[in-house]
C-alpha positions in Angstrom: -54.9 78.8 -115.2 -51.2 78.6 -114.0 -48.3 79.1 -117.0 -45.5 76.6 -117.4 -42.7 78.0 -115.1 -45.6 78.3 -112.2 -46.5 74.5 -113.0 -42.8 74.1 -113.1 -41.5 75.6 -109.7 -44.4 74.0 -107.9 -43.4 70.7 -109.4 -40.0 70.9 -108.0 -41.4 71.5 -104.8 -43.4 68.6 -104.5 -40.6 66.5 -105.3 -38.3 67.9 -102.7 -41.5 67.8 -100.1 -41.7 63.8 -101.0 -37.7 63.4 -101.1 -37.3 64.3 -97.5 -40.8 62.8 -96.1 -42.7 65.7 -96.0 -46.3 65.5 -95.2 -47.8 67.3 -98.3 -50.3 69.4 -96.3 -48.4 70.9 -93.4 -46.5 73.9 -93.0 -42.6 73.2 -92.6 -41.7 73.0 -88.5 -38.6 75.7 -90.0 -37.5 76.8 -93.7 -34.1 77.3 -92.4 -33.2 74.2 -90.7 -34.4 72.5 -93.3 -31.9 73.9 -95.8 -29.2 73.8 -93.6 -29.4 70.3 -91.8 -31.1 68.3 -94.5 -29.8 69.5 -97.5 -26.8 70.9 -96.2 -26.5 74.1 -98.0 -25.2 77.1 -96.1 -27.4 80.2 -95.4 -26.0 83.6 -94.2 -28.6 85.9 -92.9 -26.9 89.6 -93.2 -27.8 93.5 -93.1 -28.4 94.0 -96.9 -29.2 97.1 -98.4 -33.5 97.8 -98.0 -34.1 96.8 -101.5 -32.5 93.9 -101.7 -34.2 90.3 -100.6 -31.5 88.1 -101.1 -29.0 86.2 -103.8 -28.2 82.7 -104.4 -24.8 82.5 -105.3 -23.3 79.3 -107.6 -19.6 78.5 -108.3 -20.5 74.7 -109.9 -21.3 72.9 -107.1 -20.8 75.5 -104.3 -23.6 77.4 -103.4 -24.2 80.4 -101.0 -27.8 81.3 -100.0 -27.6 84.9 -98.7 -30.8 86.6 -96.6 -31.8 90.2 -96.1 -32.3 89.5 -92.2 -33.6 92.9 -91.2 -36.5 91.9 -93.5 -39.9 90.5 -91.9 -39.8 86.9 -91.0 -42.6 86.0 -93.2 -40.2 88.0 -95.9 -37.3 86.5 -95.1 -38.8 82.6 -95.3 -40.2 83.8 -98.7 -36.7 84.7 -99.5 -35.1 81.8 -98.3 -37.4 79.5 -100.2 -37.3 81.0 -103.3 -33.2 81.1 -103.2 -33.3 77.3 -102.5 -36.0 77.3 -105.4 -33.5 78.6 -108.1 -31.0 75.7 -106.9 -33.8 73.2 -107.2 -34.7 74.1 -110.8 -31.6 74.0 -111.7 -30.9 77.7 -112.7 -27.2 78.6 -113.8 -25.1 81.3 -111.8 -26.3 84.3 -113.7 -29.1 84.6 -111.7 -29.3 88.0 -110.6 -29.7 89.7 -106.9 -33.6 89.2 -105.9 -35.4 92.5 -105.0 -38.3 93.3 -103.2 -40.0 93.3 -106.5 -38.8 89.9 -107.7 -39.7 88.6 -104.8 -43.0 90.1 -104.9 -44.0 88.2 -108.3 -42.9 91.6 -110.0 -41.0 89.8 -113.0 -41.0 88.5 -116.3 -38.2 86.5 -115.7 -39.2 82.4 -116.4 -36.5 81.4 -113.4 -37.6 84.2 -111.1 -41.3 83.2 -112.1 -40.1 79.7 -111.2 -38.4 80.3 -108.1 -41.4 81.9 -106.5 -43.7 78.7 -107.6 -41.5 76.7 -105.8 -41.0 78.9 -102.5 -45.0 79.4 -102.4 -45.8 75.5 -103.2 -43.1 75.0 -100.4 -44.0 77.0 -97.8 -47.4 76.5 -98.0 -48.2 73.5 -100.3 -51.4 72.8 -102.4 -53.3 70.0 -100.5 -52.6 72.1 -96.9 -54.2 75.5 -98.2 -57.0 73.2 -100.0 -57.7 71.6 -96.4 -57.5 74.6 -94.6 -60.5 76.2 -96.6 -64.3 75.3 -96.1 -65.8 77.1 -98.8 -64.7 81.1 -100.3 -62.2 82.1 -97.8 -62.9 86.0 -96.0 -60.2 87.9 -94.7 -60.3 85.6 -91.2 -59.5 82.9 -93.4 -56.9 84.5 -95.2 -55.1 85.3 -91.8 -55.3 82.2 -90.8 -53.7 80.7 -93.4 -51.2 83.0 -93.5 -50.6 82.0 -89.7 -50.1 78.4 -90.0 -47.8 78.5 -92.9 -45.9 81.8 -92.0 -46.4 83.6 -94.7 -47.2 87.6 -95.7 -51.7 87.9 -95.7 -51.0 89.2 -99.1 -48.7 85.9 -100.1 -51.4 84.1 -98.4 -53.9 86.0 -101.0 -52.2 85.2 -103.9 -51.9 81.9 -103.3 -55.9 81.3 -102.8 -56.2 83.1 -106.0 -52.9 81.3 -107.9 -55.1 77.9 -107.2 -58.2 79.4 -108.3 -60.0 79.4 -104.6 -61.2 82.6 -104.1 -63.6 84.4 -106.1 -63.0 87.7 -104.1 -59.6 88.2 -104.8 -60.6 92.1 -105.4 -61.9 92.5 -102.2 -59.9 91.2 -100.4 -56.7 92.7 -101.9 -58.2 96.2 -100.9 -59.1 95.4 -97.7 -55.8 94.0 -96.9 -54.1 97.0 -98.5 -56.6 99.4 -96.1 -55.4 97.9 -93.3 -58.2 95.5 -92.1 -56.1 92.5 -91.8 -54.0 94.1 -89.1 -57.6 94.4 -87.1 -58.1 90.7 -88.2 -54.4 89.7 -86.8 -55.4 91.5 -83.3 -58.7 90.0 -83.2 -57.6 86.3 -83.9 -54.8 86.2 -82.1 -53.1 83.2 -83.9 -50.3 81.6 -82.8 -46.5 82.7 -84.6 -44.6 80.7 -86.5 -42.0 80.3 -83.7 -38.7 78.7 -86.0 -35.4 79.9 -86.2 -36.0 83.2 -88.3 -38.3 84.4 -85.7 -36.2 83.7 -82.8 -33.4 85.5 -84.6 -31.8 88.8 -82.5 -31.2 91.1 -85.8 -28.8 93.0 -83.8 -26.8 89.8 -83.9 -26.4 89.9 -87.6 -24.5 88.2 -89.5 -26.2 84.9 -88.6 -23.6 82.6 -90.7 -24.2 79.0 -91.1 -22.0 76.3 -88.8 -21.0 74.9 -92.0 -19.2 78.4 -92.4 -16.9 78.1 -89.1 -13.4 78.7 -90.1 -14.3 80.2 -93.2 -12.6 83.8 -94.5 -16.6 84.8 -94.3 -16.9 83.9 -90.6 -13.4 85.5 -89.6 -14.9 88.5 -91.6 -18.0 88.6 -89.3 -15.9 88.1 -85.8 -13.6 90.8 -86.8 -10.3 88.5 -86.9 -9.8 89.9 -90.9 -10.3 92.7 -92.9 -12.9 93.8 -94.6 -11.2 93.8 -98.2 -13.2 92.2 -100.8 -15.4 90.1 -98.9 -17.3 93.7 -97.7 -18.4 93.9 -100.9 -20.7 90.7 -100.2 -23.2 92.7 -97.7 -22.2 96.2 -98.9 -24.7 98.9 -100.1 -24.7 98.0 -104.2 -26.9 95.1 -105.5 -23.9 93.9 -108.2 -21.4 93.4 -105.0 -23.5 91.2 -103.0 -23.3 88.8 -105.7 -19.8 89.2 -107.4 -18.9 89.8 -103.6 -19.4 86.5 -102.6 -17.3 85.3 -105.2 -14.2 86.4 -103.4 -15.5 85.0 -100.0 -13.4 81.1 -101.0 -15.9 79.5 -97.8 
């Protein structure tokens, strides 16, 4: 049974889908485009330390969403949806930098649980997950679900488990951990989600939102200004990522 924070995050995602007129059972065409163009929030995809997934920086009404653009597409999508969850759930500026462990659900922080539930419902809405199944899911079904919604195989399994749609969670998790899902992906060859994140060339990072054009951060990215304090926003220390954003003045 889902807890209060899980229900809160999922509810906020359903409210956003309703607000934007999105179908309750369809995958998002592109989470990056939705955030930048429909919600008018700037996003930075950058080279960040390996253990850092992303960050939601807030200063009163200003918001800047960071994502580690070197990680797998499925992880970037979930991270971006998670950071948006912090905004839509009304979390304050004290949110810490999000690590892989946080995004993977290894946290007891109510705000992180809400943001994870928000991301799961936004990317893989419960109505869509249920409508895609016919009985207790097999590993094939988990892979097809992951492909349909642009999430990882393990995230798809977690989603099924959270919604109470599988009685074989332990078996499926073990099969995924043993690498059996890789063979299923190869055999089924489901079409990948061709969104803006999938098309991103890691060699061209950082990728900044058009809304940041002319900012100090854009100047830094183009080499038109010194690194200075802005360098800490993409530095090697997690705390620099969060605190450095405060000095960028975008």
